[in-house]
N, C-alpha and C positions, 0 to 999 in steps of 0.2 A: 781291664783284661790282664790276665796272667801273661807272661813273656811269650809262652808258647802259641797261645790263642791269638795275640797280637802279631806274631809271626804269620801265622795262617791267613789272618784277615789281611795283612800288608802282600801276602803273596797272590791271594785272590784278587786282590784290588789292582796290583800291578799287572796280572794277567791281561786284564781287559785294555789297560794302555798299550801293551804290546801288541794286541790283535788290531787294534784301531790304527796304529801307526803302520802294520803289516799292510791292512786295507789301502791306506793311503799310499804307500810305496807301491803295491801291486797295480792299484788303478792308475796311478800317475806316470807308471813307465811307458804308457803308450801315447801320452800328450804330445800334440806337435807345436804348442806354443802359439797358436791362434787366439785371438781375443775371444771368439765365439765359443771356442773349447774351454779357455779358462773360466770365462763368466757365466756360461750357461750349460757346460757340458755337452755341447754339440745340438741342444734342443732334442734330445733323442729319448728322453725319460716317458714311460707310459703315465696316464693318469693315476693309477693304482700307485706305481712307485713314487711319483710326485707327491701324491696325497700322503703317502707315508712319510715322506722327507718333510713335507710342511709340518704335519704333526710333529715330528721329531724336532723341527726347527722352533716350534712354538712352545712345547710343552718343556718349559726351560726349568732352570733350577728355583725359579720363583714359584713355579706350580707344583712341583714334587716336594719341595722344601719349604718354601715360603708360605703358601696357601695353607698347608696342613699344620704348620706352625702358627700362624695367625688363628686359624679355627681352634687350635689347642689352648691357646691364650684367651682369645676373645669369644670363643663359641659363635654365635648367630652372626655377629658381625664381620666375623672372618670370613663367612661364606660369599661376602660381596664380591671378593675377588674371582671365585669360582664363575659365579654368574654373570659378572662383567666380560670376563675373559672369553665366555662361551659365546654371548649374545653378540659379541664384536664381530663374530663370523658371519652373521646375517649382513652386516653393511659391506663386508668383502664380497661376499657371493652376488649380492643383488647389485651392487655398484661399482665394483672395481674389477673383479678378476678378468672377464673376457676383454673389457675395453683396454686395460693395460696392456694385456698381452698383445693386442692388435696395434697398439700406438707405438708402443716402446720397443727397444731394442735389448738393452742390458741394464738401464737404472731408471729411476724415478725421473730424472731429468730429461730423458728422451722423450716421456709423455708429453711434458710441459714445453719443451723446445719444438715440439712438432708445429706449432703454428706461432713461435715468438722468435725474437732475436736470440740467438743461441747463446752468445758469451755471458751476458748478465744474469740469464735464467739458468745456465748450467752452474755457474759460480755460487748462486744463492742456494739453489737444491743441492749441489754438492756440499755445501758448507752445512747446511741442515741434517742432510743424511750422515754425515760424520760425526754431527754432534749426539744425534738420537743413538747412533750405534755405540758410541762411547758409552752413554749412560747405561743402555743395556748390558754392556760388557762388565761394567763395574759390578751389577747386580751378580753376574755369574761368577766372578772373581770372589765376592764375599762369600757366596754359597760353597765354593770350592774350600776356602779357607776354614769356615767352620766345619765342614765335613771331615777333611784330612787331620785337623787338630783332635776332633773326636776319635777318629780311627788310630791315632797315635797314642791315645789313652788320656787326653786331657785338654785344656784349652790354652796351651801354650801360644803366646802371641809370636814366638819365633816361629814355630810350625805353621801357624796360619799365614804368616808373611812370605815363608818360603815357598808354600803352597801356592799363593797368588802369583808369585813369580813364576814357578813352574807351569801353571796353567797357562799363563801369558805365553811362555816359551812354545808349549806345545801347540797352541793354535796358530802361532805363527808358522811352524812346521807344516801342520796340515794344509793350511792355506797354500803357502808358497810352493809345497812339492805337488800337491793333488789337483788344486783349483776346484771348480764346482762339480766335477764327476766324483773326486774322492770324498769331497764334502757331503754330496747327496747320498752316497752308500753309508758314509758313517751316521747320517741321521736316520736312515732306513733301519740299520741295524739298533740304533739306540731307541727308535720308536717301538720297535718289536720287543727289545728287552724291558723298557720302561713299562709297556702295557703288561707284559708278563708278571713283571715283578709287582706292579700295583695290584693286578688280579690277586695273586698269591697273598699278599699283606692284608687285602679287604676279606678274602674268605677266612684267614686265619683269625681276623677280629672279630667277624661274625660268628666264627665257631667258638670263640672264647665267650661270647654271651648267647650261645646255642640260638643263633639266628633271630634273636629278640632284639630289634633294633631299638625298641623303646627302653628296654634294659640298658643299652649301651648308653643312650642319652641321659637317663637317670643317674648313672654311674658317673659319667662325665661331669654333670652338674654338680653331684656331691664332692668329686675329687677336685673340683676347679676352684673351690673356696667361695664362689658366687652365688651358689645354689640355682633357683629357677632364673635369677638373672642371666645365667650363662646361656640360657636357650632362648632368649628374648632380645629384640633390638635394643640398642643403646649403650651395651658395655664399651665400645670403643669410641661410638659416634653419638652418644646420647647426652654430652654436656650440654655447655652453652651453645650460641650461635655459631661460635667458631668450629665447634665439632661438627654441628650439622651441615654447615655450607663445606667442610671438609668431605662430608659424606657425598655431596652432589657433584663436588669436583672430582673427586675419585672416580664415580660412576661415569661421569663424561669422559674421562680420560681413558677408561678401561674400554668403554664401548666404541669410541671414536678413534682410539689410537691404533688399532691393529692394521687399519686400511691405510695408515701412514708409516708402517715400520719398512724401512729399506730392505731388510732381509726377507721379509715375507713378500714384498712386490717382486723382488728379483726372482723368486721361485716360479713365477708365472712365464718366466722367459725360457725355462728349461724344458717345456713341452712342445710339440709341433704346432698345435693350433689352439685358437681362442676356446673350442669346444672341449679340448682336453683340458684347459685350464679350468674352466668351469667344473668338469668331473672331477679334477683334483680337488678342489675346494669341498665338493660334496663327500668325497673319501675321507678328507681330513676332518670336516665336521662330525663325522659318525665317530671317528678315533678320540677326537679331543673332546666330545660330549661324554662318552662314557668314562673317559679318564677324570673329567672333573666331577663327575658323580662320585667316583672312587675316592678323591680327595677329601670330600666330606666325610666319609666314615673313617679315614685315617685320621683326619684331625680330631674328630670326637674320640676315636679309637685311641689316641696318644694321650687326650686328657683323662680317659676312662682308666687305662691300663698303666700308664706312666705316671700321670698326675700333673696337673698344670705347674705346681711349685717346682717338681723336679725337672720339667723342660725348661723353665725360667732359669733354673740355676744352672743348667748346661748352657745355654744360650738365651740372654736377655731377650733377644728378638725372636726366638722360637725356631730357629733355623735347623736345630738338630732334633726336632719332635719325631720325625719318620725313622732314622735310624736309631734311636732310643727305643720306640715302638718295636720294631725289628728284633732288637736285642732282647727285649722282654718275652716277646711271644716265641721265640727261639729256645726259652729256657732260662734266660737272665744272664746276667754277667757272670764269667767263669765257666758257663757250660759251653760245650762244642756247638750244639745245636745253635745257640744264641750268636755264638761268634760267627758261623758259618752264615747264618741268615743275615746278621749285621754287615758282614763283608759283601755279600751278595747286592744288598740294598745300596750300601756304599759305592760299590762298582757301578750299579745302575745310575746312581744319582752323579757319579762322575762322569758317566758316558753322557748323561743328559747334559752337563755343563761342557764338556769338550765338543759336543755335536753342534750345541747352539753358539759357542763362542766361534767355532768354524764358520759358521754361516753367516754370523753378523760381521768378522772381520773381513770375510769375501765381499760382503755387500759394501761395506765400508772403504775398502781399498780399491773396488771398482768405482765407487763415486770419486776417489781421489784422482785416479788414473783417467777414466772415462770423461769425468766432467771437469774438474778442476784444472789437471795437467794439461789435457787436450785443448780446453777453451783458453787457458792462458797462453800456450804455445802458438796455437793457430792465429796466423797473421790477420790483421784488419786489412780489407781492400778498401781505398777510398772511392766513395761514390758508388760501390757495388755491393750487392748483397754476396753473402758467404758463397763460395762456388758449390757447396753441396750443403743442402739442407735437410734436416730430418723430417720436413714437411713432405717430402718426395718419397716413394717408395725406395728402400735401401738397394742398391744395385750391389751385385757381386763385386768385391776388391779386384782392381787390377793388379798386375804384377808390381807396378810402382808403388800402389799404395799399401801393400803388404807390410812393409817396413814400420809403418805408423802403429797398426794394432800390435805388433811385437813389442815395439818401445812401450805401449801402454801396460802390456803385460808385465814388462820389467818393472815398471814405475809401480804398479799394483802390488807386487811382491814386496819391494822396499817399503811401500806404504803400510803394509799389513805389519811390518815389524815397527814402524813408528806409531802406529795406531795401538798395537800391543803394549808399547811401553807406556803410554798415556794411560790405558786402561789398567795396567798394573800399579800405577802411582796413585791413581784414584782409588782403586780397589783398596789398597792399604789404608787410605784415610776413613773409607765408608765401612770398615770391616765389622762395626758393631751394629749395623742396621739390618732390618729384615729385608730379605732379598725380593720378596713380593712387593714390599713398599718402594724399593729402589726401582723395580720395573715399572711401578705406577708412574712414578716420574718421568722415566723414558716414554711411556705411553703419551703422558700430557704433552711433552715436547713434540712428539710425532703428530699427535692432534691438532697441535697449534701451528706448526711450521709446514707440515707436508699434505696434511688432508685438505685445508682450504685451497691450495694452488692446484692440488690435482682435481678436485671437484669443479673448480671454477674453469679449469682448462679442459675438462671433458664435457661440460654442459651449458657454460655461459658463452654465447656467441660474441659478445662484445668485450671479452677480455682481452686486455693489452700486456705487452711486456712490462711495463711500468706496474701494472696491477700484480702480476705474477711476482716480481721482485720484492714489492711492499708487502704482499701477502706472506711471503717466506719470511722476511726478516720481521714484519710485524707480529708474527707468532713466536718466533724463536728467540729474539732478543727479550721480550718481556717474561717468557717462560723461563729461560735460564736465570735472568736477573731475580725473578720471584723466588726461584728455588735458592739462590745464593744469598738472599735476605730473608729466609724463612726459618722457621725453628728447626729445621732439617739440619742446617749447616751450624747455627749458633743459638745460644738462649735457651737450652732445653737440656735436660739431664742426658738424653740419648742422642744429642747432636754430634756431629762429626768434630765440632770444636766446642766442648760443654764448657769450656773455663772462659769464653768470652761471650759477649752478647751484642752483636750488631744487626739483629734481626728487626726489620719493620713491617714485614707481611706476616699476619697472624696465622694463614692457612699452610698446611704442609705441603698440599698438592696445589698447584697454581693453574690447572686446567679450568677452573670456573671463570677465571679472567683472562687468561692467555688464548684460549681457543676462540671466544668471540672476537678478541683483538686481531687474530689471524685473518678471519673471515672480513672483518671491517677494514682492514688495512688494505686488502685487495679490493674491495668494492671502491674505497677512495682512490686508492692509486688509479684504478681504471677510469674512474670518473674525471680526475685531474689530468689525465693523460692527454698530450697533444697529438700523440700517434694515433690514428685510427686503427680499429681492429682490422685484421686483414681477412676478408669475408671469403677469398678464394682458398686460403690456408685453412680456414676453419672448416668450409664445406669438405675439403680434401680429408682433413683429419676426421671429420664426422663420420664420412663414407667409410674410411678405412677401420675406425673404431667399432662402427656397427657390423660391417660385412667382412673385414679382414684382408679386404682388396688391397694388395700392396705391401701387406704385414711381412715381416722377415720371417 
């Protein structure tokens, strides 16, 4: 871009950041510091508002930048992410949404602890929630770095690094100042902008080919360098047995991972009833479904209009395919139209990143404060159960107990800063990986550590505390270790540390191994447990999950 056009792009780009900060400040001014306000926004959002917020939380940089980039690079095989992310919502709608809203209060651990001994369960669930959240945050950081580096006119490593640091700082500001209420409104604004921007780009792509989708696909295949193979399965996952097992592993992770994502589960607590939670999911499925259909057009459009080689030259992982497509559709580099459309798309993509990182940071800081901090601080009472259990309906806090929630909120704000620092460090290491691929790893960890314990707690009468703890760690530890010793970290040209090779696990996604291990560990822990399952707690939890009686 020329200097003037680059300045225009930066001004348009910065305007959105200023608007979102203004929303955060305005919405956060009336907060009264309670845990319910900070974690759930007072549970005052309507199903439509929450549905838009869920869509805004879910349609991350992986969706807008990563999926389109993978389709531009690998054609048919790149569409797996679009299909997997969308199908996953059927699991959420049918098995999770209503039951979680009735059983929990703020976090995933609330659901599990409703019928178990709280301390070990909360520590395990809180640890896994933070691990999943940090992995998800890394993907958003990488997307932000690629986007702003392109906006500044190149692929400068310094620009990408400073962008990652800046996004980390902004997400901490959003969470600490505004809590769930501000985060939700940022996500709603982002969802509206993202859908509008995606619709506009999709229309422009189809107009370029006069509405002929077949011509679009034919041109994409010609400019990809792979010919008809670009439109057939196997370009990315059609090699030997390793590639095929990676395909299955990725599919399992995408379909099962959404129901275990902490920042998605926490959204069900922001509505007043379980029925509203289910209606929220219906709203979000409609928005998300339409969006993922359009990412297919954008991905093939980038291959046809920009060219696969040019996309790969800008970003080896394909993260800049959509901004480059916008630049070309607007008139090309150096044109005012191209600059404006590019800047608008960049602002929308950055809005996507900011909204998602705010939601994830809030969910993970809530786990640190509400689960880890509160559990470690709570004194043990010899020979007696805890004075208050989440197995009973949550009473309104007395005047004496108000200090504890306020203390949790303060810890949550400090935790947001710590989590942001960890995500920044990992984001700098993973800056050359595709953001959709990184999110796939987060989904695999969520499906391995969180989903088994959640389903067992909701549906298995004999499930015990030992089974819950073993289920979480039995999925979390193998998933993380398999990623560390996989080609993602070392031993391949695109690894985090390409100069060394200590990988022993051949697959890039651990889901095929770690997800069954999570379920198996929960079953073994329950079978070997000396502590019998509490029938009374299970019955009470079952009634509350199905009817909402006693739910907060």
